[in-house]
C-alpha positions in Angstrom: 0.0 0.0 0.0 1.3 3.4 -0.9 0.0 6.4 1.1 0.1 10.2 0.7 0.0 11.7 4.2 -1.0 15.4 4.3 -0.1 17.4 7.5 -1.4 20.8 8.5 1.7 22.8 9.4 0.2 25.9 11.0 0.9 24.6 14.5 3.4 22.1 15.7 0.8 19.8 17.1 -0.1 18.3 13.8 3.5 17.7 13.0 4.2 16.1 16.3 1.3 13.7 15.7 2.8 12.9 12.3 6.2 12.2 13.9 4.5 9.6 16.1 2.7 8.1 13.1 5.7 8.0 10.8 7.7 5.1 12.4 4.5 3.2 13.2 3.4 3.3 9.6 6.9 2.3 8.5 6.9 -0.7 10.9 3.8 -2.0 9.0 5.7 -1.9 5.8 3.6 0.9 4.4 5.2 3.3 1.9 4.4 6.9 2.8 5.1 10.2 1.2 4.4 13.4 3.2 3.0 16.7 2.2 2.9 19.8 4.5 1.1 23.1 4.1 0.2 26.1 6.2 3.6 27.8 7.0 6.6 29.2 5.1 9.3 26.7 4.2 11.8 28.4 6.5 9.5 27.9 9.5 9.7 24.1 9.4 12.3 22.4 11.6 13.5 18.9 12.7 11.7 17.3 9.7 14.2 14.4 9.1 11.5 11.8 9.9 9.5 12.7 6.8 12.2 12.2 4.2 11.8 14.1 0.9 8.5 15.7 1.8 6.4 18.1 -0.4 5.3 21.6 0.5 2.2 23.5 -0.5 0.8 26.9 0.5 -2.7 25.5 1.5 -4.9 27.5 3.7 -4.2 28.8 7.2 -5.2 31.4 9.8 -3.2 34.6 10.4 -2.5 35.2 14.1 -1.4 38.5 15.7 -0.8 39.1 19.4 -2.6 36.0 20.6 -5.7 36.3 18.5 -6.9 35.3 14.9 -6.5 38.3 12.5 -9.7 37.7 10.4 -9.0 40.5 7.9 -5.5 39.3 7.0 -6.7 35.7 7.1 -9.1 36.6 4.3 -6.5 38.6 2.4 -4.1 35.7 2.4 -6.6 33.0 1.6 -6.1 33.3 -2.2 -8.7 30.7 -3.2 -7.6 30.5 -6.8 -4.1 29.3 -5.7 -5.6 26.8 -3.4 -7.9 25.4 -6.1 -4.9 25.1 -8.4 -2.9 23.2 -5.7 -5.8 20.8 -5.3 -6.3 20.2 -9.0 -2.6 19.8 -9.7 -1.9 17.3 -7.0 -1.4 13.9 -8.7 -2.8 11.1 -6.6 -2.7 8.4 -9.3 0.2 6.5 -7.7 -1.4 6.3 -4.3 -3.8 3.7 -2.8 -4.8 5.9 0.2 -4.7 9.4 1.4 -4.2 10.3 5.1 -4.8 13.9 6.2 -4.0 15.5 9.5 -6.5 18.3 8.8 -4.5 19.3 5.7 -6.9 20.7 3.1 -4.9 20.2 -0.2 -4.6 16.4 0.1 -8.1 16.1 1.5 -9.8 18.0 -1.3 -7.6 16.4 -3.9 -8.7 13.0 -2.7 -12.3 14.0 -2.8 -11.9 15.3 -6.3 -10.1 12.2 -7.5 -12.5 9.8 -5.7 -9.5 8.4 -3.6 -10.3 7.0 -0.2 -9.2 9.5 2.5 -8.8 8.9 6.3 -8.6 12.0 8.5 -6.5 11.8 11.7 -6.5 14.9 13.9 -8.0 16.6 17.0 -10.4 18.6 14.7 -12.3 15.5 13.5 -13.5 14.9 17.0 -15.7 18.0 16.6 -17.7 16.1 13.9 -19.1 13.9 16.8 -21.4 14.7 19.7 -18.9 16.0 22.2 -18.8 19.1 24.5 -17.8 22.1 22.4 -18.2 25.8 22.3 -21.2 26.6 20.0 -20.1 28.1 16.7 -21.9 27.7 13.4 -18.8 28.9 11.4 -16.5 26.8 13.5 -18.6 23.7 12.9 -18.5 24.4 9.1 -14.7 24.6 9.3 -14.4 21.3 11.1 -16.8 19.6 8.6 -15.5 21.0 5.3 -12.0 22.4 5.7 -10.3 19.0 5.1 -13.1 16.4 4.2 -12.4 12.7 4.8 -14.3 9.5 4.3 -13.3 8.2 7.7 -12.9 10.8 10.5 -10.6 9.6 13.3 -10.8 12.4 15.9 -8.7 12.5 19.0 -9.8 13.7 22.5 -9.1 13.4 26.2 -12.3 11.4 26.7 -14.3 9.2 24.3 -17.7 10.7 25.5 -19.3 7.5 24.2 -18.2 8.2 20.6 -15.8 6.4 18.2 -13.0 8.8 19.1 -9.3 8.0 19.8 -7.1 9.0 22.7 -4.2 11.4 21.9 -1.6 10.2 19.5 1.6 11.4 21.1 5.3 11.1 20.4 7.1 9.5 23.3 9.5 11.7 25.2 13.0 10.0 25.2 14.1 11.8 28.3 13.5 10.6 31.9 11.4 12.8 34.1 13.8 14.8 36.4 11.9 17.7 37.9 13.5 21.0 38.7 10.9 22.6 41.1 11.6 26.2 40.1 11.6 25.6 36.3 8.5 26.4 34.1 8.3 25.6 30.4 6.5 28.2 28.3 5.2 27.7 24.7 3.1 30.6 23.6 4.0 30.9 19.9 1.2 33.3 19.0 1.9 35.8 21.7 4.2 38.9 21.2 7.6 37.8 22.5 8.8 41.1 23.9 5.5 41.5 25.8 5.8 38.0 27.1 9.4 38.5 28.3 8.4 41.7 30.1 5.7 39.8 32.1 7.8 36.8 32.9 10.8 38.9 34.0 8.6 40.3 36.9 8.3 36.8 38.3 11.9 36.8 39.5 11.4 33.8 41.9 10.9 31.5 39.0 13.0 30.3 36.1 11.3 30.1 32.7 12.4 28.4 29.5 10.5 30.0 26.6 10.4 28.4 23.1 9.2 30.9 20.5 9.2 31.1 16.6 10.3 34.7 16.7 13.5 33.9 18.7 16.5 34.7 16.5 19.0 33.1 18.9 19.1 31.2 22.2 19.6 33.9 24.8 18.9 34.5 28.5 17.1 37.6 29.9 17.6 37.5 33.6 15.3 34.7 34.9 14.0 33.9 31.3 15.8 31.7 28.8 14.5 32.1 25.2 15.1 29.3 22.7 14.4 28.9 19.0 12.0 26.0 18.3 13.8 22.6 18.4 12.0 19.4 19.1 14.7 17.6 21.2 15.5 20.6 23.3 11.8 21.1 23.9 11.4 17.5 25.1 14.3 18.0 27.5 12.7 21.1 29.0 9.4 19.2 29.3 11.1 16.4 31.2 12.8 18.8 33.6 10.0 21.4 34.2 7.6 21.5 37.1 4.8 23.0 35.0 3.9 24.2 31.5 2.3 27.4 30.3 1.0 27.2 26.8 -1.7 28.0 24.3 -4.7 25.6 24.4 -3.5 23.4 21.5 -4.4 19.7 21.8 -1.0 18.0 21.3 1.0 20.0 23.9 -1.7 19.5 26.5 -1.8 15.8 25.8 2.0 15.5 26.1 1.9 17.4 29.4 -0.9 15.1 30.8 1.0 12.0 29.7 4.1 13.2 31.7 2.0 14.5 34.6 3.1 18.1 34.2 0.8 20.8 35.8 -0.7 22.8 32.9 -1.9 26.4 32.5 -3.4 27.2 29.1 -4.3 30.4 27.4 -6.6 30.0 24.4 -6.0 31.7 21.1 -8.8 34.3 20.9 -11.3 33.7 18.2 -10.2 30.1 17.7 -13.1 27.8 18.4 -11.0 24.7 18.8 -8.8 26.2 21.5 -11.8 27.6 23.3 -13.4 24.2 23.3 -10.1 22.6 24.4 -10.1 24.9 27.5 -13.7 24.0 28.2 -12.9 20.3 28.0 -9.8 20.5 30.1 -11.7 22.2 32.9 -14.7 20.0 32.5 -12.5 16.9 33.0 -10.4 18.5 35.7 -7.2 18.3 33.7 -5.8 21.8 33.6 -6.1 25.5 34.7 -6.7 28.4 32.2 -6.3 32.1 31.9 -7.8 34.5 29.3 -4.9 37.0 29.4 -1.1 36.7 30.0 -0.3 38.7 33.1 2.1 38.1 36.0 -0.5 38.1 38.7 -2.5 35.3 37.2 0.7 33.3 36.4 1.9 33.8 40.0 -1.3 32.6 41.4 -1.1 29.4 39.3 2.5 28.9 40.4 1.4 28.8 44.0 -1.5 26.4 43.5 -0.6 24.3 40.4 -1.6 20.6 40.6 -0.3 17.6 38.7 -2.7 15.3 36.8 -1.4 12.3 34.9 -3.1 10.3 32.2 -1.0 7.5 30.7 -1.9 7.0 27.0 -1.0 3.8 25.1 0.8 3.6 21.8 -2.2 4.7 19.8 0.0 5.3 16.7 1.0 1.7 16.5 -2.6 0.5 17.0 -3.8 2.9 14.3 -1.0 1.9 11.9 -2.0 -1.8 12.3 -5.6 -0.9 11.7 -4.8 1.1 8.5 -2.6 -1.8 7.2 -4.9 -4.7 8.0 -8.5 -3.7 8.7 -11.2 -3.8 6.0 -12.9 -0.4 5.4 -16.2 -2.0 4.2 -17.9 -1.1 7.6 -15.9 2.0 8.7 -18.2 2.9 11.6 -18.0 -0.6 13.1 -14.2 -0.9 12.7 -13.5 2.6 14.0 -15.6 1.8 17.1 -13.6 -1.4 17.6 -10.3 0.5 17.3 -11.6 3.2 19.7 -12.7 0.6 22.3 -9.4 -1.2 22.1 -7.2 1.8 22.7 -9.3 3.4 25.4 -9.2 0.2 27.4 -5.5 0.7 27.7 -5.6 4.2 29.1 -4.8 4.6 32.8 -4.7 7.5 35.1 -7.3 10.2 35.7 -10.7 8.7 36.6 -12.7 11.0 34.2 -10.7 9.6 31.3 -11.1 5.9 32.1 -14.8 6.3 32.8 -16.2 8.3 29.8 -19.8 9.2 30.2 -22.3 9.1 27.3 -24.5 11.7 28.9 -21.7 14.2 28.7 -22.2 14.4 25.0 -25.0 17.0 25.1 -23.0 19.5 27.1 -22.7 22.9 25.5 -21.0 25.0 28.1 -20.1 28.7 27.9 -16.5 29.8 28.1 
Protein backbone atom coordinates (compact mmCIF):
# COMPACT_ATOMS: atom_id res chain seq x y z
CA UNK A 1 0.00 0.00 0.00
CA UNK A 2 1.31 3.44 -0.95
CA UNK A 3 0.03 6.39 1.05
CA UNK A 4 0.14 10.16 0.73
CA UNK A 5 0.02 11.74 4.20
CA UNK A 6 -0.97 15.42 4.31
CA UNK A 7 -0.14 17.37 7.45
CA UNK A 8 -1.37 20.82 8.49
CA UNK A 9 1.74 22.84 9.35
CA UNK A 10 0.16 25.91 10.99
CA UNK A 11 0.86 24.60 14.49
CA UNK A 12 3.43 22.10 15.71
CA UNK A 13 0.79 19.76 17.14
CA UNK A 14 -0.13 18.29 13.76
CA UNK A 15 3.53 17.72 12.95
CA UNK A 16 4.18 16.11 16.35
CA UNK A 17 1.33 13.69 15.74
CA UNK A 18 2.76 12.86 12.31
CA UNK A 19 6.16 12.24 13.93
CA UNK A 20 4.50 9.62 16.12
CA UNK A 21 2.72 8.06 13.15
CA UNK A 22 5.73 7.96 10.79
CA UNK A 23 7.68 5.09 12.44
CA UNK A 24 4.46 3.21 13.22
CA UNK A 25 3.41 3.26 9.57
CA UNK A 26 6.91 2.27 8.48
CA UNK A 27 6.85 -0.69 10.90
CA UNK A 28 3.79 -1.99 9.04
CA UNK A 29 5.69 -1.92 5.75
CA UNK A 30 3.62 0.95 4.38
CA UNK A 31 5.24 3.28 1.85
CA UNK A 32 4.37 6.85 2.83
CA UNK A 33 5.05 10.21 1.18
CA UNK A 34 4.43 13.38 3.20
CA UNK A 35 2.99 16.74 2.19
CA UNK A 36 2.87 19.79 4.47
CA UNK A 37 1.08 23.10 4.10
CA UNK A 38 0.23 26.12 6.22
CA UNK A 39 3.55 27.83 6.95
CA UNK A 40 6.56 29.23 5.05
CA UNK A 41 9.26 26.70 4.20
CA UNK A 42 11.83 28.36 6.48
CA UNK A 43 9.54 27.91 9.50
CA UNK A 44 9.71 24.09 9.43
CA UNK A 45 12.32 22.44 11.65
CA UNK A 46 13.46 18.94 12.65
CA UNK A 47 11.74 17.34 9.65
CA UNK A 48 14.16 14.44 9.07
CA UNK A 49 11.49 11.85 9.93
CA UNK A 50 9.54 12.74 6.79
CA UNK A 51 12.21 12.22 4.16
CA UNK A 52 11.82 14.10 0.88
CA UNK A 53 8.50 15.74 1.80
CA UNK A 54 6.44 18.09 -0.38
CA UNK A 55 5.27 21.61 0.50
CA UNK A 56 2.17 23.51 -0.54
CA UNK A 57 0.76 26.88 0.55
CA UNK A 58 -2.65 25.48 1.46
CA UNK A 59 -4.95 27.50 3.73
CA UNK A 60 -4.23 28.80 7.20
CA UNK A 61 -5.15 31.40 9.80
CA UNK A 62 -3.17 34.59 10.38
CA UNK A 63 -2.50 35.22 14.06
CA UNK A 64 -1.39 38.48 15.67
CA UNK A 65 -0.76 39.12 19.36
CA UNK A 66 -2.58 36.03 20.58
CA UNK A 67 -5.73 36.31 18.46
CA UNK A 68 -6.85 35.34 14.95
CA UNK A 69 -6.54 38.26 12.53
CA UNK A 70 -9.68 37.68 10.43
CA UNK A 71 -8.99 40.46 7.92
CA UNK A 72 -5.48 39.28 7.05
CA UNK A 73 -6.68 35.67 7.07
CA UNK A 74 -9.14 36.57 4.31
CA UNK A 75 -6.52 38.60 2.42
CA UNK A 76 -4.05 35.71 2.38
CA UNK A 77 -6.59 32.99 1.60
CA UNK A 78 -6.12 33.28 -2.21
CA UNK A 79 -8.72 30.65 -3.19
CA UNK A 80 -7.56 30.49 -6.82
CA UNK A 81 -4.10 29.33 -5.72
CA UNK A 82 -5.62 26.77 -3.38
CA UNK A 83 -7.86 25.38 -6.11
CA UNK A 84 -4.85 25.06 -8.43
CA UNK A 85 -2.89 23.22 -5.72
CA UNK A 86 -5.78 20.79 -5.31
CA UNK A 87 -6.28 20.20 -9.03
CA UNK A 88 -2.57 19.78 -9.74
CA UNK A 89 -1.87 17.26 -6.98
CA UNK A 90 -1.42 13.90 -8.73
CA UNK A 91 -2.79 11.05 -6.63
CA UNK A 92 -2.67 8.39 -9.34
CA UNK A 93 0.20 6.53 -7.69
CA UNK A 94 -1.42 6.30 -4.25
CA UNK A 95 -3.77 3.71 -2.77
CA UNK A 96 -4.84 5.85 0.20
CA UNK A 97 -4.67 9.43 1.45
CA UNK A 98 -4.21 10.27 5.13
CA UNK A 99 -4.80 13.85 6.21
CA UNK A 100 -4.05 15.53 9.52
CA UNK A 101 -6.51 18.33 8.79
CA UNK A 102 -4.48 19.27 5.71
CA UNK A 103 -6.87 20.65 3.08
CA UNK A 104 -4.93 20.23 -0.19
CA UNK A 105 -4.59 16.45 0.11
CA UNK A 106 -8.11 16.07 1.52
CA UNK A 107 -9.81 17.97 -1.29
CA UNK A 108 -7.58 16.40 -3.95
CA UNK A 109 -8.66 12.97 -2.69
CA UNK A 110 -12.31 13.99 -2.81
CA UNK A 111 -11.91 15.33 -6.34
CA UNK A 112 -10.12 12.17 -7.50
CA UNK A 113 -12.47 9.75 -5.72
CA UNK A 114 -9.54 8.44 -3.65
CA UNK A 115 -10.26 7.05 -0.17
CA UNK A 116 -9.19 9.49 2.53
CA UNK A 117 -8.78 8.94 6.28
CA UNK A 118 -8.65 12.01 8.51
CA UNK A 119 -6.53 11.80 11.68
CA UNK A 120 -6.55 14.85 13.95
CA UNK A 121 -8.04 16.57 16.96
CA UNK A 122 -10.37 18.58 14.73
CA UNK A 123 -12.26 15.54 13.46
CA UNK A 124 -13.49 14.86 17.01
CA UNK A 125 -15.69 17.96 16.63
CA UNK A 126 -17.68 16.14 13.95
CA UNK A 127 -19.06 13.94 16.76
CA UNK A 128 -21.40 14.69 19.65
CA UNK A 129 -18.88 16.01 22.19
CA UNK A 130 -18.77 19.06 24.47
CA UNK A 131 -17.85 22.09 22.37
CA UNK A 132 -18.21 25.85 22.26
CA UNK A 133 -21.22 26.57 20.03
CA UNK A 134 -20.14 28.08 16.72
CA UNK A 135 -21.87 27.69 13.38
CA UNK A 136 -18.85 28.93 11.44
CA UNK A 137 -16.50 26.77 13.49
CA UNK A 138 -18.57 23.65 12.85
CA UNK A 139 -18.50 24.37 9.11
CA UNK A 140 -14.69 24.58 9.28
CA UNK A 141 -14.44 21.26 11.13
CA UNK A 142 -16.78 19.59 8.62
CA UNK A 143 -15.50 20.98 5.31
CA UNK A 144 -11.97 22.38 5.73
CA UNK A 145 -10.35 18.98 5.14
CA UNK A 146 -13.07 16.43 4.23
CA UNK A 147 -12.43 12.74 4.83
CA UNK A 148 -14.31 9.48 4.27
CA UNK A 149 -13.34 8.20 7.72
CA UNK A 150 -12.85 10.77 10.48
CA UNK A 151 -10.56 9.63 13.30
CA UNK A 152 -10.82 12.38 15.89
CA UNK A 153 -8.67 12.54 19.02
CA UNK A 154 -9.81 13.69 22.45
CA UNK A 155 -9.08 13.41 26.18
CA UNK A 156 -12.30 11.43 26.65
CA UNK A 157 -14.32 9.20 24.34
CA UNK A 158 -17.68 10.68 25.45
CA UNK A 159 -19.31 7.50 24.16
CA UNK A 160 -18.23 8.24 20.57
CA UNK A 161 -15.79 6.37 18.23
CA UNK A 162 -12.96 8.77 19.10
CA UNK A 163 -9.30 7.95 19.80
CA UNK A 164 -7.08 9.02 22.71
CA UNK A 165 -4.24 11.45 21.90
CA UNK A 166 -1.57 10.22 19.50
CA UNK A 167 1.64 11.42 21.12
CA UNK A 168 5.31 11.09 20.38
CA UNK A 169 7.07 9.50 23.33
CA UNK A 170 9.53 11.67 25.24
CA UNK A 171 12.96 9.98 25.21
CA UNK A 172 14.13 11.83 28.33
CA UNK A 173 13.48 10.60 31.86
CA UNK A 174 11.43 12.84 34.13
CA UNK A 175 13.84 14.80 36.36
CA UNK A 176 11.87 17.68 37.86
CA UNK A 177 13.45 21.03 38.72
CA UNK A 178 10.88 22.56 41.05
CA UNK A 179 11.61 26.15 40.07
CA UNK A 180 11.55 25.63 36.30
CA UNK A 181 8.53 26.38 34.08
CA UNK A 182 8.33 25.60 30.37
CA UNK A 183 6.54 28.23 28.27
CA UNK A 184 5.22 27.68 24.74
CA UNK A 185 3.08 30.60 23.58
CA UNK A 186 4.03 30.93 19.90
CA UNK A 187 1.17 33.28 19.03
CA UNK A 188 1.94 35.84 21.74
CA UNK A 189 4.19 38.87 21.24
CA UNK A 190 7.63 37.80 22.45
CA UNK A 191 8.83 41.14 23.95
CA UNK A 192 5.54 41.52 25.85
CA UNK A 193 5.82 37.96 27.11
CA UNK A 194 9.40 38.53 28.32
CA UNK A 195 8.35 41.70 30.13
CA UNK A 196 5.69 39.80 32.08
CA UNK A 197 7.84 36.78 32.94
CA UNK A 198 10.79 38.94 34.02
CA UNK A 199 8.64 40.29 36.86
CA UNK A 200 8.33 36.79 38.34
CA UNK A 201 11.93 36.78 39.53
CA UNK A 202 11.45 33.82 41.89
CA UNK A 203 10.86 31.45 38.95
CA UNK A 204 13.03 30.30 36.06
CA UNK A 205 11.31 30.12 32.67
CA UNK A 206 12.37 28.38 29.48
CA UNK A 207 10.51 29.95 26.56
CA UNK A 208 10.36 28.45 23.07
CA UNK A 209 9.15 30.92 20.46
CA UNK A 210 9.24 31.08 16.63
CA UNK A 211 10.34 34.74 16.75
CA UNK A 212 13.51 33.94 18.69
CA UNK A 213 16.52 34.66 16.46
CA UNK A 214 19.02 33.07 18.87
CA UNK A 215 19.09 31.21 22.16
CA UNK A 216 19.56 33.86 24.81
CA UNK A 217 18.90 34.47 28.51
CA UNK A 218 17.14 37.55 29.85
CA UNK A 219 17.57 37.47 33.65
CA UNK A 220 15.26 34.66 34.86
CA UNK A 221 13.97 33.87 31.35
CA UNK A 222 15.85 31.74 28.82
CA UNK A 223 14.55 32.05 25.25
CA UNK A 224 15.09 29.31 22.66
CA UNK A 225 14.42 28.87 18.99
CA UNK A 226 12.01 25.99 18.30
CA UNK A 227 13.80 22.63 18.43
CA UNK A 228 12.03 19.37 19.14
CA UNK A 229 14.70 17.56 21.17
CA UNK A 230 15.54 20.58 23.33
CA UNK A 231 11.83 21.14 23.93
CA UNK A 232 11.41 17.53 25.07
CA UNK A 233 14.34 17.95 27.46
CA UNK A 234 12.75 21.05 28.95
CA UNK A 235 9.44 19.23 29.30
CA UNK A 236 11.15 16.37 31.16
CA UNK A 237 12.76 18.80 33.63
CA UNK A 238 10.01 21.38 34.19
CA UNK A 239 7.62 21.50 37.13
CA UNK A 240 4.84 22.99 35.01
CA UNK A 241 3.90 24.16 31.52
CA UNK A 242 2.29 27.38 30.31
CA UNK A 243 0.98 27.17 26.76
CA UNK A 244 -1.74 27.99 24.31
CA UNK A 245 -4.67 25.59 24.36
CA UNK A 246 -3.47 23.41 21.51
CA UNK A 247 -4.36 19.74 21.80
CA UNK A 248 -1.00 18.05 21.33
CA UNK A 249 0.99 20.04 23.92
CA UNK A 250 -1.72 19.53 26.53
CA UNK A 251 -1.78 15.79 25.77
CA UNK A 252 2.00 15.46 26.13
CA UNK A 253 1.86 17.40 29.42
CA UNK A 254 -0.89 15.13 30.77
CA UNK A 255 1.00 12.00 29.72
CA UNK A 256 4.06 13.20 31.68
CA UNK A 257 2.04 14.45 34.64
CA UNK A 258 3.08 18.11 34.19
CA UNK A 259 0.81 20.76 35.76
CA UNK A 260 -0.67 22.78 32.92
CA UNK A 261 -1.85 26.38 32.50
CA UNK A 262 -3.43 27.17 29.12
CA UNK A 263 -4.33 30.45 27.43
CA UNK A 264 -6.61 29.98 24.39
CA UNK A 265 -6.01 31.72 21.12
CA UNK A 266 -8.76 34.34 20.92
CA UNK A 267 -11.31 33.70 18.21
CA UNK A 268 -10.17 30.11 17.70
CA UNK A 269 -13.12 27.81 18.42
CA UNK A 270 -10.98 24.69 18.78
CA UNK A 271 -8.79 26.18 21.49
CA UNK A 272 -11.78 27.64 23.31
CA UNK A 273 -13.38 24.19 23.26
CA UNK A 274 -10.12 22.62 24.43
CA UNK A 275 -10.08 24.90 27.47
CA UNK A 276 -13.69 24.03 28.24
CA UNK A 277 -12.95 20.30 28.03
CA UNK A 278 -9.76 20.49 30.08
CA UNK A 279 -11.67 22.25 32.85
CA UNK A 280 -14.70 19.97 32.50
CA UNK A 281 -12.48 16.90 32.96
CA UNK A 282 -10.40 18.49 35.72
CA UNK A 283 -7.16 18.28 33.75
CA UNK A 284 -5.76 21.83 33.64
CA UNK A 285 -6.15 25.48 34.66
CA UNK A 286 -6.71 28.36 32.25
CA UNK A 287 -6.33 32.11 31.89
CA UNK A 288 -7.76 34.52 29.32
CA UNK A 289 -4.87 37.01 29.40
CA UNK A 290 -1.14 36.67 30.01
CA UNK A 291 -0.34 38.66 33.13
CA UNK A 292 2.12 38.14 35.97
CA UNK A 293 -0.51 38.08 38.75
CA UNK A 294 -2.50 35.26 37.16
CA UNK A 295 0.66 33.26 36.44
CA UNK A 296 1.95 33.82 39.97
CA UNK A 297 -1.33 32.57 41.43
CA UNK A 298 -1.11 29.42 39.33
CA UNK A 299 2.51 28.86 40.36
CA UNK A 300 1.42 28.83 44.00
CA UNK A 301 -1.46 26.39 43.49
CA UNK A 302 -0.59 24.27 40.44
CA UNK A 303 -1.55 20.60 40.61
CA UNK A 304 -0.33 17.62 38.68
CA UNK A 305 -2.73 15.33 36.79
CA UNK A 306 -1.37 12.33 34.90
CA UNK A 307 -3.07 10.28 32.21
CA UNK A 308 -1.00 7.47 30.68
CA UNK A 309 -1.86 6.97 27.02
CA UNK A 310 -1.00 3.76 25.13
CA UNK A 311 0.85 3.59 21.82
CA UNK A 312 -2.15 4.74 19.79
CA UNK A 313 0.03 5.34 16.71
CA UNK A 314 1.01 1.66 16.48
CA UNK A 315 -2.56 0.47 17.00
CA UNK A 316 -3.78 2.86 14.32
CA UNK A 317 -1.04 1.90 11.85
CA UNK A 318 -1.98 -1.78 12.26
CA UNK A 319 -5.61 -0.88 11.68
CA UNK A 320 -4.76 1.06 8.52
CA UNK A 321 -2.63 -1.80 7.20
CA UNK A 322 -4.91 -4.73 7.99
CA UNK A 323 -8.50 -3.72 8.65
CA UNK A 324 -11.23 -3.78 6.04
CA UNK A 325 -12.91 -0.44 5.42
CA UNK A 326 -16.17 -2.02 4.25
CA UNK A 327 -17.85 -1.10 7.56
CA UNK A 328 -15.90 1.99 8.71
CA UNK A 329 -18.22 2.88 11.61
CA UNK A 330 -17.95 -0.58 13.15
CA UNK A 331 -14.20 -0.89 12.67
CA UNK A 332 -13.53 2.62 14.03
CA UNK A 333 -15.60 1.77 17.11
CA UNK A 334 -13.59 -1.44 17.60
CA UNK A 335 -10.34 0.51 17.33
CA UNK A 336 -11.62 3.17 19.73
CA UNK A 337 -12.74 0.62 22.33
CA UNK A 338 -9.42 -1.22 22.12
CA UNK A 339 -7.17 1.81 22.68
CA UNK A 340 -9.33 3.42 25.38
CA UNK A 341 -9.22 0.16 27.36
CA UNK A 342 -5.46 0.68 27.66
CA UNK A 343 -5.63 4.23 29.08
CA UNK A 344 -4.79 4.58 32.77
CA UNK A 345 -4.75 7.52 35.14
CA UNK A 346 -7.32 10.24 35.73
CA UNK A 347 -10.73 8.72 36.56
CA UNK A 348 -12.70 10.97 34.21
CA UNK A 349 -10.68 9.64 31.31
CA UNK A 350 -11.05 5.95 32.10
CA UNK A 351 -14.79 6.28 32.77
CA UNK A 352 -16.19 8.27 29.82
CA UNK A 353 -19.84 9.17 30.23
CA UNK A 354 -22.28 9.05 27.31
CA UNK A 355 -24.54 11.66 28.90
CA UNK A 356 -21.72 14.21 28.74
CA UNK A 357 -22.20 14.45 24.96
CA UNK A 358 -24.97 17.01 25.10
CA UNK A 359 -23.00 19.54 27.14
CA UNK A 360 -22.72 22.92 25.46
CA UNK A 361 -20.97 24.99 28.09
CA UNK A 362 -20.11 28.70 27.88
CA UNK A 363 -16.48 29.80 28.13
